[in-house]
All heavy atoms as an XYZ file, in Angstrom:
922
protein
N      87.440     96.996     92.414
C      88.386     97.948     92.937
C      89.526     98.142     91.942
O      89.968     97.208     91.292
C      88.930     97.464     94.277
C      87.858     97.443     95.334
S      88.278     97.355     97.056
C      89.836     97.901     97.339
N      90.016     99.338     91.901
C      91.041     99.684     90.933
C      92.384     99.049     91.266
O      93.094     98.598     90.383
C      91.189    101.210     90.859
O      89.917    101.775     90.606
C      92.151    101.600     89.772
N      92.730     98.999     92.535
C      94.043     98.467     92.919
C      94.138     96.978     92.601
O      95.179     96.506     92.148
C      94.316     98.742     94.413
C      94.482    100.235     94.614
C      95.535     97.992     94.893
C      94.709    100.661     96.030
N      93.068     96.232     92.808
C      93.107     94.797     92.505
C      93.261     94.543     91.018
O      93.825     93.535     90.613
C      91.858     94.113     93.041
C      91.742     94.051     94.559
C      90.431     93.393     94.963
C      92.911     93.323     95.168
N      92.774     95.464     90.193
C      92.918     95.303     88.754
C      94.380     95.421     88.319
O      94.777     94.884     87.300
C      92.066     96.347     88.048
C      91.738     95.999     86.647
C      90.758     96.924     86.032
N      90.409     98.027     86.906
C      89.663     99.057     86.550
N      89.205     99.125     85.338
N      89.385    100.022     87.387
N      95.201     96.126     89.091
C      96.626     96.271     88.769
C      97.344     94.938     88.768
O      98.364     94.776     88.117
C      97.322     97.160     89.770
C      96.997     98.606     89.681
C      96.118     99.211     88.837
C      97.557     99.635     90.477
N      96.085    100.547     89.061
C      96.960    100.842     90.067
C      98.485     99.652     91.493
C      97.284    102.049     90.647
C      98.806    100.868     92.071
C      98.212    102.041     91.643
N      96.825     93.974     89.494
C      97.510     92.695     89.621
C      97.056     91.670     88.584
O      97.526     90.542     88.600
C      97.338     92.144     91.037
C      98.019     92.996     92.060
C      97.292     93.855     92.859
C      99.397     92.978     92.185
C      97.920     94.659     93.788
C     100.039     93.784     93.102
C      99.293     94.625     93.910
N      96.162     92.056     87.682
C      95.795     91.136     86.610
C      96.960     91.059     85.620
O      97.665     92.045     85.398
C      94.510     91.596     85.912
O      94.746     92.788     85.221
N      97.183     89.895     85.024
C      98.382     89.708     84.191
C      98.500     90.621     82.981
O      99.595     90.902     82.534
C      98.268     88.248     83.755
C      97.424     87.607     84.773
C      96.463     88.643     85.227
N      97.407     91.134     82.445
C      97.492     91.981     81.259
C      97.570     93.463     81.554
O      97.634     94.270     80.636
N      97.572     93.839     82.810
C      97.591     95.265     83.173
C      98.995     95.840     83.010
O      99.980     95.170     83.313
C      97.117     95.432     84.618
C      96.750     96.839     84.952
N      97.683     97.776     85.322
C      95.553     97.473     84.962
C      97.073     98.928     85.554
N      95.780     98.773     85.349
N      99.112     97.087     82.531
C     100.439     97.685     82.344
C     101.262     97.815     83.630
O     102.497     97.917     83.562
C     100.126     99.068     81.761
C      98.793     98.924     81.124
C      98.052     97.910     81.938
N     100.634     97.795     84.778
C     101.385     97.874     86.038
C     102.295     96.667     86.227
O     103.278     96.743     86.971
C     100.431     97.989     87.220
N     101.999     95.578     85.534
C     102.839     94.379     85.635
C     104.257     94.633     85.140
O     105.185     93.920     85.505
C     102.220     93.223     84.842
C     100.915     92.726     85.397
C     101.092     92.115     86.761
O     101.987     91.304     86.985
N     100.247     92.488     87.683
N     104.421     95.667     84.320
C     105.741     95.977     83.797
C     106.697     96.497     84.870
O     107.914     96.391     84.722
C     105.638     97.008     82.663
C     104.883     96.529     81.428
C     104.682     97.681     80.459
C     105.606     95.377     80.777
N     106.159     97.056     85.967
C     107.035     97.611     87.000
C     106.927     96.885     88.337
O     107.773     97.095     89.204
C     106.760     99.113     87.208
C     105.331     99.348     87.647
C     107.101     99.892     85.964
C     105.062    100.748     88.143
N     105.934     96.025     88.523
C     105.742     95.374     89.822
C     106.945     94.502     90.186
O     107.405     94.512     91.329
C     104.419     94.589     89.850
C     103.248     95.565     89.880
C     104.359     93.658     91.051
C     101.886     94.923     89.808
N     107.485     93.755     89.244
C     108.639     92.905     89.531
C     109.858     93.704     89.945
O     110.581     93.325     90.867
N     110.078     94.831     89.282
C     111.218     95.671     89.631
C     110.998     96.378     90.965
O     111.953     96.614     91.711
C     111.484     96.672     88.511
C     111.802     96.025     87.162
C     111.950     97.076     86.078
C     113.044     95.168     87.257
N     109.749     96.692     91.296
C     109.444     97.266     92.607
C     109.696     96.234     93.701
O     110.283     96.562     94.739
C     107.995     97.791     92.643
C     107.865     99.039     91.790
C     107.553     98.074     94.078
C     106.447     99.536     91.614
N     109.285     94.997     93.467
C     109.550     93.928     94.439
C     111.050     93.753     94.631
O     111.538     93.635     95.757
C     108.884     92.612     93.998
C     107.366     92.734     94.082
C     109.371     91.433     94.844
C     106.617     91.576     93.465
N     111.812     93.756     93.538
C     113.263     93.616     93.644
C     113.869     94.782     94.418
O     114.739     94.585     95.270
C     113.906     93.526     92.262
C     115.385     93.554     92.355
C     116.216     92.517     92.654
C     116.229     94.704     92.214
N     117.521     92.950     92.690
C     117.554     94.283     92.435
C     115.985     96.048     91.925
C     118.628     95.163     92.368
C     117.058     96.915     91.860
C     118.363     96.464     92.074
N     113.436     96.010     94.134
C     114.020     97.163     94.825
C     113.665     97.171     96.304
O     114.497     97.542     97.141
C     113.602     98.474     94.152
O     112.209     98.653     94.248
N     112.457     96.747     96.662
C     112.099     96.632     98.080
C     112.950     95.566     98.765
O     113.381     95.745     99.909
C     110.610     96.329     98.232
C     109.660     97.460     97.858
C     108.218     96.970     97.913
C     109.873     98.662     98.743
N     113.190     94.455     98.066
C     114.072     93.415     98.620
C     115.476     93.978     98.832
O     116.086     93.740     99.877
C     114.136     92.213     97.675
C     115.249     91.285     98.014
C     115.240     90.305     98.954
C     116.565     91.286     97.447
N     116.469     89.694     98.993
C     117.289     90.274     98.087
C     117.191     92.041     96.469
C     118.621     89.991     97.771
C     118.499     91.771     96.153
C     119.199     90.751     96.798
N     115.975     94.704     97.855
C     117.331     95.250     97.932
C     117.474     96.187     99.123
O     118.421     96.097     99.907
C     117.670     95.974     96.627
C     119.106     96.381     96.513
C     120.044     95.479     96.058
C     119.513     97.659     96.849
C     121.377     95.844     95.944
C     120.836     98.036     96.740
C     121.774     97.122     96.287
N     116.526     97.098     99.280
C     116.579     98.046    100.392
C     116.432     97.314    101.725
O     117.191     97.574    102.669
C     115.501     99.135    100.221
C     115.350     99.966    101.485
C     115.832    100.029     99.036
N     115.485     96.393    101.819
C     115.279     95.655    103.071
C     116.490     94.798    103.412
O     116.904     94.723    104.581
C     114.027     94.788    102.969
N     117.067     94.181    102.416
C     118.214     93.299    102.649
C     119.419     94.077    103.181
O     119.973     93.735    104.223
C     118.582     92.609    101.330
C     119.800     91.772    101.396
S     119.340     90.097    101.459
C     120.861     89.347    101.003
N     119.818     95.108    102.482
C     121.046     95.795    102.858
C     120.841     96.804    103.982
O     121.749     97.021    104.792
C     121.711     96.402    101.630
C     122.273     95.303    100.774
C     121.649     94.897     99.608
C     123.396     94.610    101.195
C     122.151     93.852     98.855
C     123.903     93.570    100.443
C     123.277     93.191     99.276
O     123.770     92.148     98.552
N     119.684     97.409    104.083
C     119.413     98.280    105.229
C     119.271     97.439    106.491
O     119.784     97.808    107.553
C     118.154     99.108    104.990
N     118.587     96.305    106.376
C     118.469     95.406    107.523
C     119.817     94.868    107.962
O     120.105     94.770    109.164
N     120.654     94.536    107.015
C     122.004     94.059    107.326
C     122.808     95.136    108.056
O     123.470     94.858    109.053
C     122.723     93.642    106.044
C     124.149     93.127    106.181
C     124.162     91.815    106.941
C     124.763     92.955    104.807
N     122.717     96.362    107.594
C     123.455     97.448    108.237
C     122.944     97.713    109.647
O     123.749     97.914    110.575
C     123.337     98.724    107.401
N     121.636     97.676    109.841
C     121.073     97.925    111.169
C     121.451     96.812    112.132
O     121.874     97.070    113.264
C     119.545     98.101    111.075
C     118.900     98.063    112.449
C     119.205     99.393    110.364
N     121.319     95.565    111.705
C     121.653     94.449    112.591
C     123.139     94.443    112.910
O     123.536     94.179    114.050
C     121.200     93.107    111.962
C     121.743     91.926    112.734
C     119.686     93.050    111.916
N     123.980     94.731    111.951
C     125.424     94.766    112.206
C     125.793     95.898    113.155
O     126.759     95.797    113.906
C     126.197     94.892    110.903
S     126.233     93.363    109.954
N     125.044     96.974    113.136
C     125.312     98.079    114.051
C     124.844     97.740    115.466
O     125.519     98.081    116.432
C     124.605     99.343    113.548
C     125.006    100.589    114.261
C     126.435    100.990    113.944
O     127.076    100.465    113.033
N     126.949    101.927    114.691
N     123.710     97.064    115.597
C     123.142     96.769    116.917
C     123.737     95.529    117.559
O     123.983     95.513    118.762
C     121.622     96.626    116.819
C     120.868     97.885    116.396
C     119.390     97.578    116.260
C     121.099     99.014    117.384
N     123.904     94.473    116.780
C     124.385     93.202    117.341
C     125.330     92.540    116.355
O     124.956     91.586    115.664
C     123.208     92.283    117.632
N     126.578     92.998    116.261
C     127.510     92.382    115.312
C     127.826     90.942    115.704
O     127.947     90.619    116.879
C     128.745     93.265    115.388
C     128.650     93.975    116.676
C     127.196     94.080    117.023
N     127.910     90.094    114.697
C     128.237     88.690    114.957
C     129.753     88.532    114.996
O     130.491     89.356    114.462
C     127.641     87.795    113.871
O     128.221     88.101    112.640
N     130.230     87.479    115.616
C     131.684     87.254    115.650
C     132.255     87.104    114.245
O     131.628     86.528    113.360
C     131.825     85.955    116.434
C     130.533     85.756    117.133
C     129.491     86.482    116.360
N     133.451     87.607    114.040
C     134.078     87.580    112.718
C     134.542     86.184    112.321
O     134.834     85.938    111.169
C     135.262     88.543    112.688
N     134.604     85.257    113.281
C     135.077     83.912    112.964
C     134.055     83.108    112.170
O     134.410     82.161    111.496
C     135.431     83.168    114.260
C     136.572     83.784    115.068
C     136.764     83.021    116.361
C     137.843     83.807    114.252
N     132.794     83.458    112.279
C     131.770     82.748    111.522
C     131.799     83.240    110.083
O     131.592     84.406    109.817
C     130.388     83.005    112.117
C     130.216     82.482    113.513
C     128.848     82.867    114.054
O     128.194     83.744    113.530
N     128.436     82.186    115.092
N     132.039     82.350    109.169
C     132.125     82.765    107.767
C     130.734     83.034    107.186
O     130.328     84.160    107.086
C     132.849     81.698    106.945
C     134.306     81.586    107.253
C     135.071     82.834    106.914
N     135.084     83.070    105.484
C     135.445     84.196    104.938
N     135.813     85.194    105.662
N     135.443     84.334    103.640
N     130.031     82.020    106.830
C     128.716     82.211    106.236
C     127.620     81.570    107.044
O     126.492     81.509    106.599
N     127.942     81.120    108.239
C     126.955     80.416    109.040
C     126.662     81.255    110.281
O     127.360     81.182    111.284
C     127.461     79.021    109.455
C     126.402     78.281    110.226
C     127.887     78.231    108.238
N     125.658     82.083    110.190
C     125.179     82.845    111.333
C     123.677     82.996    111.178
O     123.126     82.781    110.088
C     125.865     84.209    111.420
O     125.413     85.045    110.381
N     123.025     83.368    112.234
C     121.574     83.518    112.167
C     121.200     84.619    111.174
O     120.177     84.538    110.505
C     120.996     83.806    113.550
C     121.455     85.123    114.134
C     122.556     85.352    114.886
C     120.808     86.386    113.972
N     122.653     86.684    115.207
C     121.588     87.347    114.666
C     119.666     86.818    113.310
C     121.244     88.691    114.719
C     119.335     88.153    113.367
C     120.116     89.070    114.069
N     122.037     85.620    111.050
C     121.762     86.714    110.123
C     121.868     86.248    108.669
O     120.985     86.538    107.854
C     122.726     87.867    110.390
C     122.557     89.117    109.531
C     121.145     89.672    109.656
C     123.572     90.158    109.925
N     122.906     85.503    108.346
C     123.062     85.006    106.974
C     121.953     84.038    106.599
O     121.451     84.067    105.474
C     124.422     84.342    106.806
C     125.524     85.349    106.644
O     125.466     86.421    107.217
N     126.524     84.999    105.876
N     121.583     83.168    107.531
C     120.509     82.214    107.248
C     119.186     82.946    107.035
O     118.428     82.625    106.112
C     120.422     81.173    108.375
C     121.677     80.300    108.367
C     119.172     80.316    108.230
C     121.820     79.404    109.570
N     118.913     83.950    107.843
C     117.684     84.732    107.679
C     117.647     85.495    106.372
O     116.619     85.534    105.688
N     118.762     86.110    106.015
C     118.813     86.852    104.752
C     118.709     85.921    103.547
O     118.077     86.262    102.539
C     120.094     87.681    104.678
C     120.190     88.859    105.650
C     121.565     89.496    105.574
C     119.101     89.869    105.383
N     119.320     84.748    103.637
C     119.214     83.776    102.542
C     117.778     83.283    102.404
O     117.269     83.142    101.284
C     120.164     82.613    102.774
N     117.107     83.026    103.528
C     115.710     82.585    103.476
C     114.819     83.679    102.888
O     113.923     83.402    102.078
C     115.231     82.195    104.872
N     115.057     84.928    103.274
C     114.308     86.056    102.721
C     114.534     86.163    101.218
O     113.581     86.371    100.452
C     114.726     87.336    103.441
C     114.050     88.576    102.939
C     112.672     88.683    102.885
C     114.811     89.661    102.532
C     112.062     89.829    102.431
C     114.209     90.817    102.071
C     112.832     90.906    102.025
N     115.758     85.975    100.779
C     116.069     86.035     99.347
C     115.370     84.916     98.588
O     114.825     85.142     97.499
C     117.572     85.957     99.125
O     118.219     87.050     99.708
N     115.370     83.719     99.146
C     114.714     82.589     98.486
C     113.214     82.832     98.367
O     112.600     82.536     97.330
C     115.019     81.269     99.235
C     114.128     80.144     98.762
C     116.480     80.899     99.055
N     112.597     83.388     99.401
C     111.159     83.682     99.341
C     110.844     84.715     98.258
O     109.870     84.567     97.520
C     110.664     84.171    100.695
C     110.581     83.127    101.794
C     110.191     83.772    103.113
C     109.595     82.044    101.424
N     111.673     85.727     98.135
C     111.448     86.747     97.110
C     111.667     86.153     95.718
O     110.899     86.430     94.791
C     112.348     87.976     97.358
C     112.294     88.946     96.195
C     111.932     88.676     98.641
N     112.673     85.314     95.566
C     112.915     84.654     94.274
C     111.718     83.788     93.898
O     111.248     83.810     92.751
C     114.214     83.833     94.309
C     115.421     84.762     94.385
C     114.327     82.916     93.092
C     116.715     84.058     94.703
N     111.196     83.027     94.851
C     110.027     82.187     94.576
C     108.819     83.030     94.190
O     108.075     82.673     93.263
C     109.705     81.305     95.779
C     110.671     80.162     96.035
C     110.296     79.433     97.324
C     110.683     79.202     94.869
N     108.609     84.146     94.876
C     107.499     85.034     94.530
C     107.638     85.545     93.095
O     106.671     85.523     92.319
C     107.433     86.207     95.506
C     106.452     87.319     95.149
C     105.015     86.822     95.239
C     106.672     88.528     96.031
N     108.825     85.976     92.728
C     109.037     86.505     91.382
C     108.880     85.426     90.315
O     108.325     85.680     89.242
C     110.420     87.153     91.296
C     110.576     88.456     92.089
C     112.041     88.842     92.194
C     109.772     89.567     91.449
N     109.331     84.215     90.604
C     109.178     83.121     89.638
C     107.707     82.739     89.486
O     107.241     82.476     88.368
C     110.055     81.915     90.048
C     109.712     80.679     89.252
C     111.524     82.262     89.883
N     106.957     82.728     90.574
C     105.522     82.417     90.492
C     104.792     83.483     89.683
O     103.930     83.166     88.848
C     104.912     82.267     91.906
C     103.403     82.301     91.873
C     105.396     80.980     92.543
N     105.125     84.741     89.904
C     104.500     85.803     89.122
C     104.881     85.715     87.644
O     104.048     85.966     86.767
C     104.873     87.167     89.700
C     104.253     87.494     91.060
C     104.842     88.778     91.619
C     102.752     87.586     90.966
N     106.117     85.342     87.348
C     106.527     85.160     85.952
C     105.769     83.999     85.322
O     105.316     84.090     84.181
C     108.034     84.916     85.871
N     105.621     82.917     86.070
C     104.879     81.766     85.547
C     103.431     82.143     85.274
O     102.870     81.773     84.251
C     104.941     80.607     86.550
C     104.124     79.441     86.110
C     104.485     78.469     85.230
C     102.783     79.139     86.499
N     103.452     77.579     85.058
C     102.402     77.970     85.830
C     101.883     79.755     87.361
C     101.142     77.405     85.998
C     100.633     79.194     87.525
C     100.276     78.020     86.840
N     102.824     82.914     86.192
C     101.426     83.325     86.014
C     101.263     84.177     84.761
O     100.341     83.974     83.976
C     100.961     84.103     87.245
C      99.505     84.516     87.169
C      99.158     85.428     88.278
N      99.782     86.718     88.016
C      99.276     87.865     88.400
N      98.186     87.888     89.119
N      99.882     88.995     88.115
N     102.180     85.114     84.537
C     102.080     85.939     83.338
C     102.357     85.140     82.073
O     101.740     85.366     81.046
C     103.028     87.128     83.435
C     102.453     88.231     84.289
O     101.342     88.132     84.779
N     103.209     89.281     84.465
N     103.292     84.215     82.132
C     103.546     83.358     80.975
C     102.355     82.483     80.640
O     102.019     82.290     79.462
N     101.709     81.960     81.662
C     100.505     81.143     81.460
C      99.388     81.988     80.854
O      98.673     81.546     79.955
C     100.068     80.536     82.789
C      98.892     79.610     82.680
C      99.055     78.315     82.189
C      97.630     80.015     83.057
C      97.987     77.457     82.079
C      96.548     79.172     82.946
C      96.727     77.896     82.459
O      95.653     77.053     82.348
N      99.253     83.213     81.325
C      98.247     84.131     80.787
C      98.513     84.405     79.308
O      97.595     84.413     78.495
C      98.261     85.432     81.584
C      97.445     86.539     80.973
C      96.065     86.572     81.124
C      98.054     87.557     80.252
C      95.317     87.586     80.567
C      97.316     88.584     79.699
C      95.949     88.587     79.856
O      95.208     89.593     79.294
N      99.775     84.625     78.958
C     100.124     84.885     77.558
C      99.814     83.690     76.670
O      99.313     83.847     75.558
C     101.598     85.241     77.432
S     101.994     86.825     78.139
N     100.118     82.496     77.168
C      99.823     81.297     76.392
C      98.322     81.121     76.206
O      97.857     80.748     75.122
C     100.423     80.072     77.084
N      97.538     81.412     77.234
C      96.083     81.303     77.127
C      95.537     82.353     76.168
O      94.621     82.060     75.385
C      95.443     81.447     78.501
N      96.074     83.572     76.214
C      95.630     84.619     75.288
C      96.018     84.287     73.851
O      95.296     84.627     72.923
C      96.233     85.972     75.689
C      95.649     86.549     76.944
C      94.191     86.906     76.769
O      93.772     87.406     75.734
N      93.412     86.612     77.788
N      97.139     83.635     73.681
C      97.584     83.259     72.343
C      96.661     82.202     71.734
O      96.434     82.202     70.524
C      99.022     82.738     72.405
C      99.647     82.548     71.072
N      99.942     83.596     70.231
C     100.034     81.426     70.411
C     100.471     83.131     69.125
N     100.548     81.823     69.208
N      96.142     81.316     72.564
C      95.247     80.263     72.083
C      93.861     80.807     71.731
O      93.185     80.234     70.887
C      95.101     79.160     73.138
C      96.384     78.412     73.425
C      96.903     77.663     72.203
O      96.139     77.161     71.400
N      98.221     77.608     72.077
N      93.459     81.888     72.371
C      92.141     82.468     72.097
C      92.164     83.179     70.752
O      93.122     83.838     70.393
C      91.753     83.468     73.178
C      91.488     82.807     74.505
C      91.223     83.823     75.576
N      89.952     84.486     75.308
C      89.613     85.646     75.839
N      90.446     86.277     76.626
N      88.436     86.177     75.575
N      91.100     83.069     70.051
C      90.978     83.757     68.757
C      90.426     85.159     68.993
O      89.532     85.361     69.796
C      90.028     82.999     67.835
C      90.448     81.573     67.579
C      91.709     81.532     66.778
C      92.037     80.075     66.466
N      93.411     79.808     66.433
N      91.002     86.138     68.345
C      90.494     87.504     68.425
C      90.978     88.279     69.635
O      90.434     89.330     69.935
N      91.975     87.795     70.320
C      92.485     88.555     71.462
C      93.431     89.648     70.962
O      94.143     89.468     69.985
C      93.212     87.642     72.454
O      94.329     87.063     71.834
N      93.409     90.783     71.642
C      94.240     91.901     71.194
C      95.696     91.650     71.552
O      96.018     90.878     72.446
C      93.750     93.208     71.830
O      93.968     93.174     73.220
N      96.589     92.345     70.874
C      98.012     92.133     71.067
C      98.601     92.866     72.250
O      99.631     92.479     72.774
N      97.968     93.957     72.711
C      98.549     94.760     73.794
C      98.648     93.979     75.103
O      99.717     93.980     75.722
C      97.758     96.045     73.976
N      97.590     93.303     75.579
C      97.754     92.547     76.833
C      98.766     91.407     76.710
O      99.487     91.119     77.665
C      96.357     92.005     77.125
C      95.429     92.906     76.414
C      96.185     93.333     75.177
N      98.834     90.784     75.544
C      99.834     89.725     75.359
C     101.237     90.298     75.398
O     102.132     89.714     76.002
C      99.611     88.998     74.037
C      98.550     87.967     74.102
C      98.618     87.070     72.930
N      98.897     87.815     71.699
C      98.641     87.397     70.502
N      98.107     86.227     70.330
N      98.913     88.110     69.451
N     101.448     91.434     74.763
C     102.758     92.074     74.780
C     103.159     92.421     76.208
O     104.289     92.156     76.629
C     102.746     93.336     73.912
C     104.020     94.114     73.988
C     105.151     93.675     73.310
C     104.113     95.265     74.756
C     106.341     94.378     73.388
C     105.296     95.970     74.830
C     106.406     95.531     74.155
N     102.242     93.012     76.955
C     102.513     93.347     78.350
C     102.809     92.084     79.135
O     103.721     92.049     79.968
C     101.330     94.133     78.952
C     101.266     95.512     78.325
C     101.444     94.224     80.470
C     100.032     96.300     78.670
N     102.083     91.015     78.877
C     102.329     89.756     79.569
C     103.690     89.169     79.262
O     104.395     88.721     80.167
N     104.092     89.196     78.011
C     105.405     88.657     77.630
C     106.538     89.486     78.231
O     107.496     88.951     78.786
C     105.564     88.603     76.111
C     104.818     87.476     75.449
C     103.940     87.721     74.406
C     105.000     86.165     75.860
C     103.252     86.689     73.791
C     104.318     85.123     75.252
C     103.446     85.402     74.223
O     102.772     84.373     73.632
N     106.439     90.805     78.106
C     107.507     91.668     78.623
C     107.582     91.577     80.139
O     108.668     91.500     80.719
C     107.303     93.127     78.146
C     108.278     94.066     78.818
C     107.450     93.206     76.640
N     106.431     91.554     80.809
C     106.459     91.466     82.272
C     106.980     90.110     82.739
O     107.633     90.027     83.785
C     105.082     91.747     82.864
O     104.134     90.803     82.419
N     106.749     89.061     81.966
C     107.325     87.754     82.304
C     108.846     87.827     82.290
O     109.517     87.354     83.219
C     106.838     86.676     81.311
O     105.421     86.588     81.394
C     107.445     85.328     81.617
N     109.393     88.435     81.256
C     110.848     88.578     81.168
C     111.371     89.471     82.293
O     112.412     89.188     82.900
C     111.245     89.135     79.782
C     112.711     89.485     79.731
C     110.912     88.119     78.703
N     110.644     90.538     82.620
C     111.087     91.426     83.697
C     111.029     90.739     85.057
O     111.897     90.964     85.903
C     110.257     92.706     83.694
C     110.524     93.656     82.533
C     109.544     94.816     82.549
C     111.951     94.153     82.561
N     110.014     89.909     85.289
C     109.950     89.146     86.538
C     111.141     88.191     86.639
O     111.745     88.051     87.705
C     108.648     88.349     86.642
C     107.457     89.146     87.112
C     106.285     89.174     86.382
C     107.493     89.857     88.305
C     105.187     89.887     86.816
C     106.398     90.574     88.746
C     105.243     90.586     87.996
O     104.159     91.288     88.440
N     111.450     87.530     85.539
C     112.591     86.606     85.557
C     113.915     87.352     85.736
O     114.808     86.873     86.440
C     112.612     85.766     84.281
C     111.470     84.757     84.162
C     111.510     84.076     82.803
C     111.518     83.745     85.282
N     114.046     88.526     85.129
C     115.257     89.326     85.325
C     115.386     89.774     86.775
O     116.483     89.771     87.343
C     115.243     90.535     84.389
N     114.267     90.143     87.395
C     114.303     90.534     88.803
C     114.656     89.340     89.686
O     115.373     89.488     90.690
C     112.961     91.133     89.216
N     114.188     88.142     89.323
C     114.532     86.940     90.089
C     116.026     86.635     89.974
O     116.677     86.279     90.965
C     113.703     85.751     89.612
N     116.589     86.786     88.786
C     118.025     86.557     88.594
C     118.835     87.606     89.361
O     119.844     87.281     90.001
C     118.383     86.559     87.092
C     119.881     86.609     86.870
C     117.783     85.341     86.419
N     118.394     88.858     89.334
C     119.088     89.915     90.078
C     119.007     89.667     91.585
O     119.977     89.911     92.313
C     118.493     91.275     89.737
N     117.893     89.154     92.048
C     117.755     88.816     93.468
C     118.688     87.670     93.833
O     119.334     87.700     94.887
C     116.297     88.448     93.796
O     115.452     89.535     93.408
C     116.117     88.173     95.267
N     118.775     86.677     92.979
C     119.688     85.558     93.246
C     121.142     86.027     93.256
O     121.925     85.627     94.120
C     119.489     84.459     92.202
N     121.502     86.884     92.308
C     122.876     87.382     92.262
C     123.192     88.269     93.462
O     124.300     88.232     93.993
C     123.098     88.162     90.971
N     122.240     89.042     93.911
C     122.457     89.885     95.078
C     122.412     89.120     96.383
O     122.995     89.543     97.381
N     121.738     87.976     96.384
C     121.635     87.181     97.599
C     122.734     86.156     97.773
O     122.915     85.623     98.870
N     123.492     85.867     96.729
C     124.567     84.874     96.831
C     125.672     85.230     97.826
O     126.175     84.342     98.504
C     125.163     84.603     95.451
C     124.333     83.703     94.543
C     125.006     83.578     93.188
C     124.112     82.349     95.157
N     126.066     86.497     97.956
C     127.139     86.800     98.910
C     126.820     86.449    100.367
O     127.725     86.193    101.140
C     127.345     88.308     98.750
C     126.912     88.597     97.364
C     125.770     87.658     97.113
N     125.547     86.411    100.733
C     125.234     86.086    102.129
C     125.515     84.616    102.443
O     125.561     84.247    103.597
C     123.773     86.442    102.505
C     123.505     87.900    102.297
C     122.777     85.578    101.786
N     125.704     83.814    101.418
C     125.991     82.396    101.645
C     127.458     82.143    101.973
O     127.789     81.132    102.577
C     125.580     81.565    100.435
C     124.099     81.561    100.097
C     123.853     80.777     98.823
C     123.278     81.010    101.248
N     128.340     83.051    101.568
C     129.772     82.780    101.734
C     130.528     83.831    102.550
O     131.607     83.556    103.034
C     130.457     82.624    100.348
C     129.955     81.404     99.636
C     130.271     83.858     99.507
N     129.987     85.021    102.678
C     130.699     86.089    103.360
C     130.214     86.251    104.787
O     129.036     86.029    105.086
C     130.531     87.407    102.609
C     131.062     87.446    101.185
C     130.734     88.784    100.554
C     132.555     87.200    101.166
N     131.114     86.675    105.661
C     130.724     86.998    107.025
C     129.811     88.225    106.991
O     130.055     89.157    106.224
C     131.954     87.274    107.875
N     128.749     88.246    107.788
C     127.757     89.306    107.642
C     128.240     90.695    108.021
O     127.859     91.676    107.404
C     126.628     88.857    108.554
C     127.223     87.915    109.510
C     128.365     87.277    108.803
N     129.057     90.827    109.017
C     129.433     92.162    109.503
C     130.927     92.404    109.381
O     131.538     93.058    110.238
C     128.984     92.329    110.949
S     127.200     92.168    111.149
N     131.544     91.883    108.351
C     132.998     92.030    108.196
C     133.359     93.353    107.608
O     132.664     94.007    106.942
C     133.536     90.920    107.318
């Protein structure tokens, strides 16, 4: 199947999958926060300890772990391709660049998820 081939480490789609995962996290995180705050606002006295903050932090950690695992998989693929003799440079290049992009998306997710640990959710 063509779609399953997109997820192989040397496929050019790997260059945008990490950023797509990050953008979906961003939209889900802040749209979900806005909807929950509109429907069921939490008391303002709770600083960073509410069911909403804990849920958003857990969601952020899961997305960070997913991005790090995908970066590790692409890095491992690049190392294996480097050890093979006669492998072409294009899949390795895609693997190296996508590894860096996955890690950048993980760092951006961590930076965007840090405020839920200290700020009141609906302030």
